[in-house]
C-alpha positions as CSV (number, residue, x, y, z in Angstrom):
1,M,-55.3,-18.2,-27.4
2,F,-52.4,-17.4,-29.7
3,P,-52.9,-14.9,-32.6
4,A,-53.9,-16.3,-35.9
5,L,-50.7,-15.5,-37.6
6,V,-48.7,-17.4,-35.0
7,R,-50.9,-20.4,-35.4
8,K,-50.6,-20.2,-39.2
9,T,-46.8,-20.1,-38.9
10,W,-46.6,-23.1,-36.7
11,R,-48.9,-25.0,-39.1
12,D,-46.8,-24.0,-42.1
13,D,-43.6,-25.1,-40.3
14,R,-44.9,-28.2,-38.5
15,R,-43.1,-30.7,-40.7
16,A,-39.8,-28.9,-40.4
17,L,-40.2,-28.6,-36.7
18,V,-41.0,-32.3,-36.3
19,G,-38.0,-33.2,-38.3
20,W,-35.6,-30.9,-36.6
21,A,-36.9,-32.0,-33.2
22,A,-36.5,-35.7,-34.0
23,G,-33.0,-35.2,-35.3
24,V,-31.8,-33.2,-32.3
25,A,-33.4,-35.7,-29.9
26,S,-31.8,-38.7,-31.7
27,F,-28.5,-37.1,-31.7
28,T,-28.6,-36.3,-28.0
29,V,-29.9,-39.7,-27.0
30,I,-27.4,-41.7,-29.1
31,Y,-24.3,-39.7,-28.1
32,T,-25.1,-39.6,-24.4
33,S,-26.1,-43.3,-24.3
34,F,-22.7,-44.2,-25.6
35,Y,-21.0,-43.0,-22.5
36,S,-21.0,-46.3,-20.6
37,Q,-19.3,-48.0,-23.6
38,F,-16.9,-45.0,-24.0
39,Q,-15.7,-45.2,-20.5
40,G,-14.0,-48.5,-21.1
41,A,-11.9,-47.0,-23.8
42,A,-11.6,-43.6,-22.3
43,E,-7.8,-43.4,-22.3
44,L,-7.6,-44.6,-25.9
45,K,-10.1,-42.1,-27.1
46,Q,-8.3,-39.3,-25.3
47,D,-5.0,-40.2,-26.9
48,A,-6.7,-40.6,-30.3
49,L,-7.1,-36.8,-30.7
50,P,-4.0,-34.6,-30.6
51,Q,-3.9,-31.9,-27.9
52,G,-4.0,-29.1,-30.5
53,M,-7.3,-30.5,-31.8
54,L,-8.7,-30.6,-28.2
55,D,-7.7,-27.0,-27.7
56,F,-9.2,-25.9,-31.0
57,L,-12.5,-27.5,-30.1
58,G,-12.4,-26.1,-26.7
59,I,-12.4,-29.6,-25.0
60,A,-10.5,-29.9,-21.7
61,D,-10.7,-33.7,-21.8
62,M,-12.9,-36.5,-23.1
63,I,-12.6,-38.7,-20.0
64,S,-14.6,-36.8,-17.4
65,P,-18.4,-36.7,-17.8
66,A,-18.3,-33.0,-18.3
67,G,-15.6,-33.3,-20.9
68,Y,-17.5,-36.1,-22.7
69,L,-20.6,-34.0,-22.9
70,Q,-18.8,-30.9,-24.0
71,A,-17.0,-32.9,-26.7
72,T,-20.1,-34.7,-28.0
73,I,-23.1,-32.5,-27.4
74,F,-22.0,-28.9,-26.7
75,S,-18.7,-28.4,-28.6
76,L,-19.5,-28.5,-32.4
77,I,-22.2,-30.9,-33.7
78,G,-25.0,-29.9,-31.2
79,P,-24.7,-26.2,-31.7
80,L,-24.3,-26.7,-35.4
81,L,-27.6,-28.7,-35.5
82,V,-29.7,-26.2,-33.6
83,L,-28.2,-23.2,-35.4
84,M,-29.0,-24.8,-38.7
85,C,-32.6,-25.2,-37.5
86,A,-32.7,-21.6,-36.2
87,V,-31.4,-20.0,-39.3
88,T,-33.5,-22.2,-41.6
89,L,-36.8,-21.4,-39.8
90,T,-35.9,-17.7,-39.3
91,A,-35.4,-17.3,-43.0
92,R,-39.0,-18.3,-43.5
93,T,-40.4,-15.4,-41.3
94,I,-39.9,-12.6,-43.9
95,A,-37.6,-13.7,-46.7
96,R,-39.5,-16.8,-47.8
97,P,-43.0,-15.2,-48.3
98,E,-41.3,-12.2,-49.9
99,E,-39.3,-14.3,-52.4
100,D,-42.4,-16.5,-53.1
101,G,-44.5,-13.4,-53.9
102,G,-46.9,-13.9,-51.1
103,M,-45.8,-11.0,-48.8
104,E,-48.2,-8.5,-50.3
105,L,-51.1,-10.9,-49.6
106,L,-50.1,-11.5,-46.0
107,L,-49.6,-7.7,-45.4
108,A,-53.2,-7.1,-46.7
109,N,-54.4,-8.5,-43.5
110,P,-55.5,-5.9,-40.8
111,L,-52.1,-5.9,-39.1
112,S,-49.3,-3.4,-39.0
113,R,-45.9,-4.4,-40.3
114,T,-44.6,-4.3,-36.8
115,A,-47.2,-6.6,-35.6
116,F,-46.8,-8.9,-38.6
117,A,-43.0,-9.1,-38.1
118,G,-43.5,-9.6,-34.3
119,Q,-45.9,-12.4,-34.6
120,R,-44.0,-14.2,-37.3
121,L,-40.8,-14.0,-35.2
122,A,-42.7,-14.9,-32.0
123,A,-44.0,-18.1,-33.6
124,T,-40.6,-19.0,-35.0
125,G,-38.7,-18.0,-31.9
126,G,-41.0,-20.2,-29.7
127,A,-40.5,-23.1,-32.0
128,I,-36.8,-22.7,-32.2
129,T,-36.5,-22.5,-28.4
130,V,-38.4,-25.8,-28.0
131,V,-35.9,-27.4,-30.4
132,A,-32.9,-25.9,-28.7
133,A,-34.2,-27.0,-25.2
134,I,-34.5,-30.7,-26.3
135,P,-30.8,-31.6,-25.5
136,T,-31.2,-30.1,-22.0
137,I,-34.4,-31.8,-21.2
138,L,-33.1,-35.2,-22.4
139,L,-29.7,-34.8,-20.6
140,L,-31.4,-34.1,-17.3
141,I,-33.1,-37.5,-17.7
142,I,-30.3,-39.5,-19.2
143,V,-27.3,-38.2,-17.3
144,P,-28.3,-39.8,-13.9
145,R,-29.4,-43.1,-15.7
146,V,-26.0,-43.7,-17.4
147,G,-24.1,-42.9,-14.3
148,M,-22.5,-39.6,-15.2
149,D,-21.0,-37.9,-12.2
150,I,-21.8,-34.3,-13.0
151,A,-24.1,-31.7,-11.4
152,L,-27.4,-31.4,-13.2
153,S,-27.3,-27.7,-12.5
154,N,-24.1,-27.5,-14.6
155,V,-25.8,-29.4,-17.4
156,A,-28.8,-27.0,-17.2
157,A,-26.3,-24.1,-17.3
158,A,-24.8,-25.4,-20.6
159,G,-28.2,-26.1,-22.0
160,V,-29.5,-22.6,-21.3
161,G,-26.4,-21.3,-22.8
162,L,-27.2,-23.2,-26.0
163,I,-30.7,-21.7,-26.1
164,A,-29.1,-18.2,-25.5
165,L,-26.7,-18.8,-28.4
166,V,-29.6,-19.8,-30.7
167,W,-31.5,-16.6,-29.7
168,C,-28.5,-14.5,-30.6
169,F,-28.2,-16.1,-34.1
170,T,-31.9,-16.0,-34.6
171,G,-31.8,-12.2,-34.1
172,I,-28.9,-11.9,-36.6
173,A,-30.7,-14.1,-39.2
174,F,-34.0,-12.1,-38.7
175,V,-32.4,-8.7,-39.3
176,A,-30.7,-10.1,-42.4
177,G,-34.0,-11.3,-43.8
178,A,-35.9,-8.2,-42.7
179,A,-33.4,-5.9,-44.4
180,T,-33.1,-7.9,-47.7
181,G,-36.0,-10.3,-48.1
182,R,-33.7,-12.9,-49.5
183,R,-33.2,-16.4,-48.0
184,G,-29.9,-16.8,-49.6
185,T,-28.6,-13.6,-47.9
186,V,-30.0,-14.9,-44.6
187,L,-28.1,-18.2,-44.8
188,A,-24.9,-16.6,-46.2
189,V,-24.7,-13.7,-43.6
190,T,-25.5,-16.0,-40.6
191,G,-23.4,-18.9,-41.8
192,V,-20.3,-16.7,-42.4
193,L,-20.8,-15.0,-39.0
194,A,-21.2,-18.4,-37.2
195,V,-18.1,-19.8,-38.8
196,T,-16.0,-16.7,-38.3
197,T,-16.9,-16.3,-34.7
198,Y,-16.5,-20.0,-34.0
199,M,-12.9,-19.8,-35.4
200,A,-12.3,-16.6,-33.5
201,N,-13.2,-18.4,-30.2
202,A,-11.1,-21.4,-31.1
203,M,-8.0,-19.4,-32.1
204,G,-8.3,-17.2,-29.0
205,A,-8.4,-20.3,-26.8
206,M,-5.2,-21.7,-28.5
207,S,-3.0,-18.5,-28.4
208,D,-2.6,-16.0,-25.6
209,G,-1.8,-13.4,-28.2
210,W,-5.2,-13.9,-29.7
211,H,-7.2,-14.3,-26.6
212,W,-9.0,-11.0,-27.1
213,M,-10.7,-12.4,-30.1
214,R,-12.8,-14.7,-27.8
215,W,-14.8,-11.7,-26.5
216,L,-16.0,-10.9,-30.0
217,S,-17.5,-14.4,-30.3
218,P,-20.9,-15.5,-29.2
219,F,-19.5,-19.0,-28.8
220,H,-17.3,-17.7,-25.9
221,Y,-20.2,-16.5,-24.0
222,F,-21.9,-19.8,-24.6
223,I,-19.2,-22.4,-23.8
224,G,-16.0,-20.5,-23.3
225,T,-16.7,-20.3,-19.5
226,D,-16.8,-24.1,-19.4
227,P,-20.3,-24.3,-17.7
228,L,-20.2,-28.0,-17.5
229,H,-17.4,-27.7,-14.9
230,T,-18.1,-24.2,-13.5
231,G,-21.8,-23.8,-13.6
232,W,-23.8,-20.6,-14.3
233,H,-22.4,-17.3,-15.7
234,P,-25.5,-15.0,-15.9
235,A,-23.6,-12.1,-17.4
236,H,-22.5,-14.1,-20.4
237,L,-26.0,-15.5,-20.9
238,L,-27.5,-12.0,-20.8
239,T,-24.9,-10.8,-23.3
240,L,-26.2,-13.4,-25.9
241,V,-29.8,-12.5,-25.1
242,A,-29.2,-8.8,-25.5
243,V,-27.5,-9.4,-28.9
244,G,-30.6,-11.3,-30.0
245,A,-33.0,-8.7,-28.6
246,V,-31.2,-5.7,-30.2
247,T,-30.9,-7.4,-33.6
248,T,-34.6,-8.3,-33.4
249,V,-35.7,-4.7,-32.7
250,V,-33.5,-3.5,-35.5
251,G,-35.0,-6.1,-37.8
252,V,-38.5,-5.0,-37.0
253,F,-37.6,-1.3,-37.5
254,V,-35.9,-2.0,-40.9
255,F,-38.8,-4.1,-42.1
256,D,-41.3,-1.6,-41.2
257,R,-39.6,1.0,-43.4
258,R,-38.5,-1.0,-46.4
259,D,-40.3,-1.2,-49.7
260,V,-41.3,-4.9,-49.8
261,G,-40.5,-6.6,-53.1
262,V,-38.0,-4.0,-54.2
């Protein structure tokens, strides 16, 4: 049986969770199902985008199954959707009840601040993980059905990388909320970091002189190794998980020592 606070968090967020899950699932199914129609015009689609744009998006090609999945699911829109879900829900763990004036009432329960923050984040993190796993689950079912010639283990590697990326930014969003208690700050800090690090990875891929910037970007550890072609890269996945874990611990520590409502 899950703790009461975990169950309450899921109840409070259930509508948002259903909406995000449905949106991510629809996006994945629609784009993946288009592959058979896309094949007939593959050369046209490839020529429609300049090479510089493909390099910026980190897409090797749009003709192969791996290139198509990277371009449609794992390059920009897919990560954007799940990261928006993660940041929005994480902002509710600490920042929303504090801004709404309900934090003092929640903390009046017989729970330490550490336990409160841990249970709130555990509930939100579990829900976010389920949403982030939806593309992988659906792709493992759809890819063989639409005739994509790609190893399912590589699809799983990219999918797990997406989950690890979400954990990384969830930790960042959590520490921002735990330190400030402001949803606007959570959205601003995490959004700026996401855009900045995405650009760093893209610029590093386009220029040898800026290649070092890629190592500063979580997106490089997620998709920079091209897992749809090359498979699993455990060290990169663990790096993302480690960033998420460290920022989570820091967030709990900061929240435990901060004057709530100040």
